[in-house]
C-alpha positions as CSV (number, residue, x, y, z in Angstrom):
1,M,131.2,78.8,80.7
2,D,132.7,81.9,82.4
3,N,136.1,83.1,81.4
4,K,137.3,82.8,85.0
5,E,136.6,79.0,85.0
6,M,139.3,78.5,82.2
7,I,142.0,80.3,84.3
8,P,144.3,77.6,86.1
9,H,144.6,77.8,89.9
10,V,147.7,79.5,91.3
11,G,148.8,76.2,92.8
12,E,148.5,74.2,89.6
13,Q,150.5,76.8,87.7
14,K,153.2,76.7,90.4
15,N,153.5,73.0,90.3
16,F,153.6,72.9,86.5
17,D,156.4,75.5,86.1
18,R,158.3,74.8,89.2
19,E,162.1,74.2,89.1
20,Y,163.4,70.7,89.6
21,G,166.3,69.8,91.9
22,L,169.3,67.6,91.2
23,T,167.9,64.5,93.1
24,E,164.8,64.7,90.8
25,L,166.7,65.1,87.5
26,V,169.5,62.5,88.1
27,S,168.8,59.2,89.8
28,T,171.2,57.9,92.3
29,S,171.3,54.6,90.6
30,V,172.2,56.0,87.3
31,F,175.0,58.1,89.0
32,D,176.2,55.0,91.0
33,E,176.6,53.0,87.7
34,L,178.3,55.8,86.0
35,R,180.7,56.4,89.1
36,I,181.7,52.7,89.4
37,E,182.5,52.5,85.7
38,I,184.7,55.7,85.6
39,E,186.6,54.6,88.8
40,K,187.5,51.4,87.1
41,I,189.4,53.2,84.4
42,A,190.7,56.3,86.1
43,P,192.3,57.2,89.4
44,V,189.5,59.4,90.4
45,S,186.6,59.3,92.8
46,L,183.2,60.8,91.5
47,I,181.4,62.9,94.2
48,M,178.0,64.8,93.6
49,L,177.1,67.8,95.7
50,L,173.9,69.9,96.0
51,P,174.1,73.6,95.2
52,D,174.4,74.3,98.9
53,G,177.4,71.9,99.3
54,T,175.6,69.0,100.9
55,S,176.1,65.6,99.7
56,Y,174.1,64.4,96.8
57,Y,173.5,61.0,98.7
58,A,171.7,60.5,102.0
59,N,175.1,59.6,103.6
60,S,178.0,62.0,102.8
61,M,180.8,60.1,100.8
62,L,183.3,62.8,102.0
63,P,185.0,63.1,105.3
64,A,183.4,65.6,107.6
65,N,186.3,68.1,107.4
66,E,186.3,68.2,103.6
67,E,182.6,68.4,103.3
68,A,182.7,71.5,105.7
69,S,185.6,73.0,103.7
70,L,183.8,72.6,100.4
71,R,180.6,73.9,101.7
72,K,182.4,76.9,103.0
73,I,184.1,77.5,99.6
74,L,180.8,77.1,97.8
75,R,179.2,79.5,100.1
76,L,182.0,82.1,99.7
77,E,182.8,81.8,96.0
78,Q,180.3,81.6,93.0
79,I,181.7,78.6,91.1
80,D,180.2,78.8,87.6
81,T,183.3,77.3,85.9
82,I,185.9,74.5,86.4
83,K,188.0,74.9,89.4
84,T,190.7,72.7,91.1
85,F,191.8,72.8,94.7
86,G,194.6,70.9,96.5
87,A,198.1,69.4,95.8
88,S,199.1,67.7,92.5
89,S,199.1,64.4,94.1
90,N,195.7,64.8,95.8
91,K,193.5,67.5,94.3
92,I,189.8,68.0,93.8
93,T,188.4,69.5,90.7
94,I,184.9,71.0,90.7
95,F,182.6,71.0,87.7
96,P,179.3,73.0,87.9
97,L,176.2,71.2,86.6
98,I,174.2,73.9,84.9
99,H,170.6,73.6,83.7
100,E,168.5,76.3,82.2
101,L,171.1,79.0,83.4
102,E,170.9,77.7,87.0
103,T,173.5,75.6,88.9
104,I,171.7,72.6,90.1
105,G,174.7,70.8,91.6
106,Y,178.4,70.1,91.5
107,L,180.4,67.2,90.2
108,L,183.7,66.7,92.1
109,L,186.5,64.7,90.6
110,R,189.1,63.6,93.4
111,Y,192.5,62.8,91.8
112,E,194.0,59.9,93.7
113,K,197.4,59.0,92.1
114,T,198.5,55.5,92.8
115,E,201.2,53.1,91.5
116,E,198.9,51.5,89.1
117,R,197.3,54.7,87.9
118,Q,199.7,57.5,87.6
119,S,198.0,60.1,85.5
120,C,194.6,61.1,84.4
121,P,193.1,63.9,82.0
122,I,190.8,65.3,84.8
123,I,189.5,68.2,82.9
124,P,188.5,66.3,79.7
125,L,187.2,63.4,81.7
126,G,185.1,65.8,83.9
127,S,183.8,67.8,81.0
128,L,182.7,64.5,79.3
129,I,180.9,63.4,82.4
130,I,179.2,66.8,82.8
131,K,177.9,66.6,79.1
132,L,176.6,63.1,79.8
133,L,174.9,64.4,83.0
134,N,173.4,67.4,81.1
135,Y,172.0,65.1,78.5
136,L,170.5,62.9,81.4
137,V,169.2,66.1,83.1
138,I,167.6,67.5,79.9
139,S,166.0,64.1,79.1
140,K,164.7,63.7,82.5
141,H,163.4,67.3,82.6
142,K,161.6,66.7,79.3
143,R,159.9,63.6,80.7
144,L,159.0,65.4,84.0
145,L,157.6,68.3,81.9
146,T,155.8,66.0,79.6
147,A,154.4,64.0,82.5
148,G,153.6,67.2,84.3
149,L,151.8,68.6,81.3
150,H,149.9,65.4,80.8
151,G,149.0,65.2,84.4
152,R,147.9,68.9,84.2
153,V,145.8,68.2,81.1
154,V,144.3,65.1,82.6
155,E,143.6,67.1,85.8
156,D,142.2,70.0,84.1
157,S,140.1,67.8,81.9
158,Y,138.9,65.8,84.9
159,A,138.1,69.1,86.6
160,Q,136.2,70.6,83.6
161,L,134.3,67.2,83.2
162,K,133.5,67.2,86.9
163,Q,132.4,70.7,86.6
164,K,130.3,70.0,83.4
165,A,128.8,67.1,85.1
166,A,127.9,69.1,88.1
167,M,126.4,71.7,85.7
168,L,124.5,69.0,83.8
169,E,123.2,67.5,87.1
170,K,122.0,70.9,88.1
171,S,120.5,71.6,84.7
172,E,118.8,68.0,84.8
173,Q,117.5,68.9,88.3
174,K,116.2,72.2,87.1
175,Y,114.5,70.7,84.1
176,R,113.2,67.9,86.0
177,L,111.6,70.4,88.5
178,L,110.3,72.3,85.6
179,A,108.9,69.2,84.0
180,E,107.2,68.4,87.3
181,S,105.9,71.8,87.4
182,L,104.6,71.8,83.9
183,E,103.1,68.3,84.6
184,K,101.2,69.7,87.5
185,E,100.2,72.8,85.5
186,V,99.0,70.7,82.7
187,E,97.0,68.4,85.0
188,K,95.5,71.6,86.7
189,K,94.6,73.1,83.3
190,A,93.3,69.8,82.1
191,K,91.1,69.4,85.2
192,K,89.9,73.1,84.7
193,I,89.1,72.5,81.0
194,K,87.4,69.3,81.9
195,A,85.2,71.1,84.6
196,T,84.6,74.0,82.1
197,Q,83.5,71.5,79.4
198,A,81.3,69.8,81.9
199,Q,79.9,73.1,83.1
200,L,79.3,74.0,79.4
201,M,77.5,70.9,78.8
202,Q,75.5,71.5,82.0
203,Q,74.7,75.0,80.7
204,E,73.6,73.5,77.4
205,K,71.4,71.0,79.3
206,L,69.9,73.9,81.2
207,V,69.3,75.7,77.9
208,A,67.7,72.6,76.5
209,I,65.7,72.3,79.6
210,G,64.6,75.9,79.4
211,R,63.6,75.4,75.6
212,L,61.7,72.1,76.6
213,A,60.0,73.9,79.5
214,A,59.1,76.8,77.0
215,G,57.8,74.1,74.5
216,V,55.8,72.3,77.4
217,A,54.5,75.5,78.7
218,H,53.3,76.6,75.4
219,E,51.7,73.3,74.5
220,I,50.1,73.1,78.0
221,N,48.8,76.6,77.9
222,N,46.8,76.1,74.8
223,P,44.7,73.2,76.0
224,L,44.8,74.6,79.5
225,G,43.1,77.7,78.2
226,F,40.2,76.1,76.7
227,I,39.9,73.4,79.5
228,R,39.6,76.3,82.0
229,S,37.2,78.1,79.7
230,N,35.0,75.0,79.2
231,L,35.0,74.2,82.8
232,G,33.7,77.7,83.4
233,I,31.0,77.3,80.9
234,L,30.2,73.8,82.2
235,G,29.8,75.2,85.6
236,E,27.3,77.7,84.3
237,Y,25.4,74.9,82.5
238,I,25.3,72.7,85.6
239,S,24.1,75.7,87.6
240,D,21.2,76.2,85.1
241,L,20.3,72.7,85.0
242,C,20.3,72.4,88.8
243,E,17.9,75.5,88.8
244,L,15.7,73.6,86.1
245,V,15.7,70.5,88.3
246,E,14.7,72.6,91.3
247,E,11.8,74.1,89.4
248,Y,10.7,70.6,88.2
249,N,10.9,69.3,91.9
250,S,8.7,72.3,93.0
251,L,6.2,71.3,90.2
252,E,6.2,67.7,91.3
253,K,5.4,68.7,94.9
254,V,2.5,70.9,93.6
255,F,1.2,68.1,91.6
256,Y,1.1,65.6,94.4
257,A,-0.3,68.1,96.8
258,S,-3.2,68.8,94.4
259,A,-3.9,65.2,93.2
260,N,-6.9,64.8,95.7
261,N,-8.7,67.8,93.9
262,Y,-7.6,67.0,90.5
263,P,-7.1,63.5,89.9
264,A,-4.3,62.8,87.3
265,T,-4.7,60.6,84.3
266,K,-3.1,57.3,84.2
267,E,-0.6,58.4,81.6
268,I,0.6,61.3,83.8
269,E,0.9,59.0,86.9
270,L,2.9,56.5,84.8
271,I,5.3,59.3,83.6
272,F,5.9,60.5,87.2
273,Q,6.5,56.9,88.4
274,K,9.1,56.5,85.6
275,I,10.8,59.7,86.5
276,N,10.8,58.8,90.2
277,A,12.4,55.5,89.3
278,V,15.2,57.2,87.3
279,K,15.8,59.7,89.9
280,K,16.1,56.9,92.5
281,H,18.4,54.8,90.2
282,I,20.8,57.7,89.4
283,D,20.7,59.3,92.8
284,L,20.0,62.7,91.3
285,D,20.4,64.6,94.5
286,F,24.0,63.1,94.9
287,I,24.8,64.0,91.2
288,L,23.6,67.5,91.6
289,S,25.7,68.1,94.8
290,D,28.9,66.2,93.6
291,T,28.8,67.7,90.0
292,T,29.3,71.2,91.6
293,N,32.3,69.8,93.6
294,I,33.9,68.0,90.5
295,V,33.6,71.2,88.4
296,S,35.2,73.3,91.4
297,E,38.0,70.7,92.0
298,S,38.6,70.6,88.2
299,K,39.0,74.3,88.1
300,D,41.3,74.2,91.0
301,G,43.4,71.5,89.2
302,A,43.6,73.7,86.1
303,D,44.7,76.6,88.3
304,R,47.4,74.5,89.8
305,I,48.5,73.4,86.3
306,K,48.7,77.0,85.2
307,K,50.8,77.8,88.4
308,I,53.2,74.9,87.5
309,V,53.4,76.3,84.0
310,S,54.2,79.7,85.4
311,D,56.8,78.3,87.7
312,L,58.4,76.5,84.8
313,K,58.6,79.6,82.8
314,E,59.8,81.6,86.0
315,F,62.5,78.9,86.6
316,A,63.8,78.9,83.1
317,S,63.3,82.7,82.6
318,I,61.6,82.2,79.3
319,D,59.9,85.5,79.2
320,Q,62.9,87.4,80.6
321,P,66.2,86.1,79.3
322,G,69.5,87.6,80.3
323,E,70.2,90.1,83.2
324,T,67.1,91.1,85.0
325,K,65.7,92.3,88.5
326,A,64.5,89.2,90.5
327,N,62.8,88.7,93.7
328,I,64.8,86.0,95.6
329,N,61.8,84.7,97.5
330,A,59.9,84.1,94.3
331,C,62.8,82.3,92.9
332,I,63.1,80.0,95.8
333,D,59.3,79.3,95.6
334,S,59.5,78.5,92.0
335,A,62.1,75.8,92.7
336,L,60.2,74.5,95.6
337,N,57.0,74.1,93.5
338,I,58.9,72.3,90.8
339,L,60.5,69.9,93.4
340,A,57.2,69.5,95.5
341,N,57.0,65.7,94.6
342,V,60.7,65.3,95.8
343,F,59.9,66.7,99.2
344,E,56.5,65.2,99.5
345,G,56.3,62.6,102.3
346,K,60.0,63.1,103.0
347,A,60.8,66.6,104.4
348,K,58.8,69.4,105.8
349,I,59.5,72.8,104.3
350,I,59.8,75.7,106.8
351,K,59.9,79.2,105.2
352,D,61.2,82.1,107.1
353,Y,61.1,84.8,104.6
354,S,62.0,88.5,105.1
355,E,61.0,91.3,102.8
356,L,63.9,91.6,100.2
357,P,64.9,94.2,97.8
358,L,65.3,93.1,94.0
359,I,68.6,92.1,92.9
360,T,70.2,92.3,89.5
361,C,71.0,88.8,88.2
362,Y,70.6,86.2,85.7
363,R,67.5,84.6,87.1
364,E,67.9,81.3,85.3
365,K,71.3,80.7,87.0
366,I,70.2,81.8,90.4
367,N,67.1,79.5,90.0
368,Q,69.5,76.6,89.3
369,V,71.5,77.4,92.3
370,F,68.4,76.9,94.6
371,M,67.4,73.9,92.7
372,N,70.8,72.3,93.3
373,L,70.9,73.3,96.9
374,L,67.3,72.0,97.6
375,L,68.0,68.7,95.8
376,N,71.1,68.2,97.9
377,A,69.1,68.9,101.1
378,A,66.4,66.3,100.0
379,D,69.1,63.8,99.1
380,A,70.8,64.3,102.6
381,I,67.5,63.4,104.5
382,E,67.4,59.6,104.7
383,D,64.1,59.1,106.4
384,R,62.0,62.3,107.3
385,G,63.3,65.6,108.3
386,T,62.9,69.3,107.7
387,V,64.4,71.9,105.3
388,T,64.4,75.4,106.6
389,I,64.8,78.4,104.3
390,A,65.4,81.8,105.7
391,T,66.0,85.0,103.8
392,R,67.4,88.3,105.2
393,A,68.3,91.8,103.9
394,H,71.4,93.5,105.2
395,K,72.6,97.0,104.8
396,N,76.3,97.7,105.5
397,N,78.8,99.5,103.5
398,K,77.4,97.2,100.6
399,S,73.8,96.1,100.7
400,Y,73.3,92.4,100.2
401,V,70.6,89.6,100.4
402,E,71.5,86.5,102.6
403,I,69.8,83.1,102.0
404,S,70.2,80.1,104.1
405,I,69.1,76.6,103.5
406,A,69.5,74.2,106.4
407,D,68.6,70.4,106.4
408,T,68.4,67.9,109.1
409,G,70.3,65.3,107.0
410,V,73.2,63.1,107.5
411,G,75.7,65.8,107.5
412,I,79.1,66.3,105.6
413,P,82.4,64.6,107.0
414,P,84.9,67.2,108.2
415,E,87.5,66.0,105.7
416,N,85.1,66.6,102.8
417,L,84.0,70.3,103.7
418,N,86.9,71.8,101.8
419,C,86.1,69.7,98.7
420,V,82.4,70.1,98.3
421,F,82.6,73.0,95.9
422,E,85.3,71.4,93.7
423,P,84.3,70.1,90.2
424,F,83.5,66.3,90.0
425,F,83.6,65.9,93.8
426,T,80.5,63.8,94.9
427,T,79.6,61.2,97.6
428,K,76.7,60.0,95.7
429,D,76.6,56.6,94.1
430,I,77.8,56.3,90.4
431,G,75.1,57.3,88.2
432,N,73.3,59.6,90.7
433,G,75.4,62.7,90.2
434,M,78.5,64.1,88.4
435,G,79.7,66.4,91.2
436,L,78.9,69.6,89.3
437,G,75.9,70.9,91.1
438,L,77.7,72.6,94.0
439,S,80.7,73.7,91.8
440,T,78.3,75.2,89.3
441,S,76.4,77.0,92.1
442,Y,79.8,78.2,93.6
443,D,80.9,79.7,90.1
444,T,77.4,81.3,89.6
445,I,77.3,83.0,93.1
446,K,80.8,84.1,92.6
447,S,80.2,85.5,89.1
448,H,77.4,87.6,90.7
449,G,79.9,89.0,93.1
450,G,78.5,86.9,96.2
451,T,79.7,84.1,98.5
452,I,78.5,80.8,99.3
453,N,79.6,78.8,102.5
454,V,78.7,75.5,104.1
455,E,78.6,74.5,107.8
456,S,77.9,70.9,108.8
457,Q,77.9,68.3,111.6
458,L,77.7,64.7,111.1
459,G,74.2,63.2,111.9
460,R,72.7,66.9,112.4
461,G,72.6,68.3,109.0
462,S,74.2,71.1,106.9
463,V,73.6,74.8,106.3
464,F,74.5,76.6,103.1
465,T,74.7,80.5,103.4
466,I,74.5,82.6,100.2
467,K,75.3,86.3,100.1
468,I,74.4,88.2,97.0
469,P,75.0,92.0,96.5
470,V,71.8,94.0,95.8
471,K,73.6,96.4,93.5
472,D,76.9,96.2,91.5
473,S,76.7,92.5,91.2
474,G,79.7,92.3,89.1
475,I,78.2,90.0,86.4
């Protein structure tokens, strides 16, 4: 508490130390009782005046002329001792009533000689009454001081308590606001930690998927290698057999053409009959033509498997981990190849690629961004629609690559547009998504120094636009 708060107010100090008047120190009822008793035993009348000569009572007990004379005397003379005025048979003795060196009033004894009361010791009697009045004044003054001090203490204590209560209320309000602020900050931090943990889990899953893809690619590549090799050899064998069959057919034609000139033996005719029966049964001509197609299709299938394995390796960046130079068009194609079955029969893919410069990035993270956006585009299409992917290169103060992925899906409600990149926000059914795909994509693009925005109209679809700097990606 400041020192100035302990200093009493000027008004409070004045009330506490003020001088009390006669009417406050001597009650009229007490003086009346004293006056009545004295007048019973002595030929005197007791009158009390204020310092300015006015009557102690509301109504003056003196005749107007006497009161005026006394007021004039008191104004002209400083009466600080006992003084007597008037004749011997009708005189007034004035006794000053002094308290703390100040005259607070005057006691007047008017001597009224009668036949019943001839004489009276005025001075001793007045002095006795003054002593009694002084005792009453001192006692009353002490009570007033004590009451004033108690009131001052109570008032100060109340003021201090009130001030402390106000300070406590202010502190309580301050701490309440601080607690609310801390609670919001803790909630915000907890949400951020939860999002970070979920993203780390997502990254661990991606790493696991990458390792799985590496293992699958390795395991597929080995049998795929000898399948492709065997298919090549099988194709050569079939080609040789086809050539042999053609030669045999030529021989058969020559044999039947020369049968009239050189009759065949029954054994040879029987053999040719059996051969013809087998050829007819197995449909040799169809087998020869279809076998070539089968080998060709099998080789195409093996090439497709090889391409899928290559896309898996490209998507997971198995061969080039870490920060590398990447072709964005190739990254998008890898994601499309992996998601081919998702779009099959549901959406038509329209590519509008431009020639792009290589960008420096973490390829597996960029691939995951395209995977997330393409999956969202597929999910947004309820029946059939189109997904248009366009890429452009821009050269301004800072060169960048722009990618837009537009779908003809259901669109995003306006109230959700500001929330789509927040962690755990999803409009999918429970179990169909955690709400981290777009959040992770946003963080990935931002970590590469780029931006990602969305525009959408209900019933008409959405467009996600990504911009990634070509140089100084800020990873």
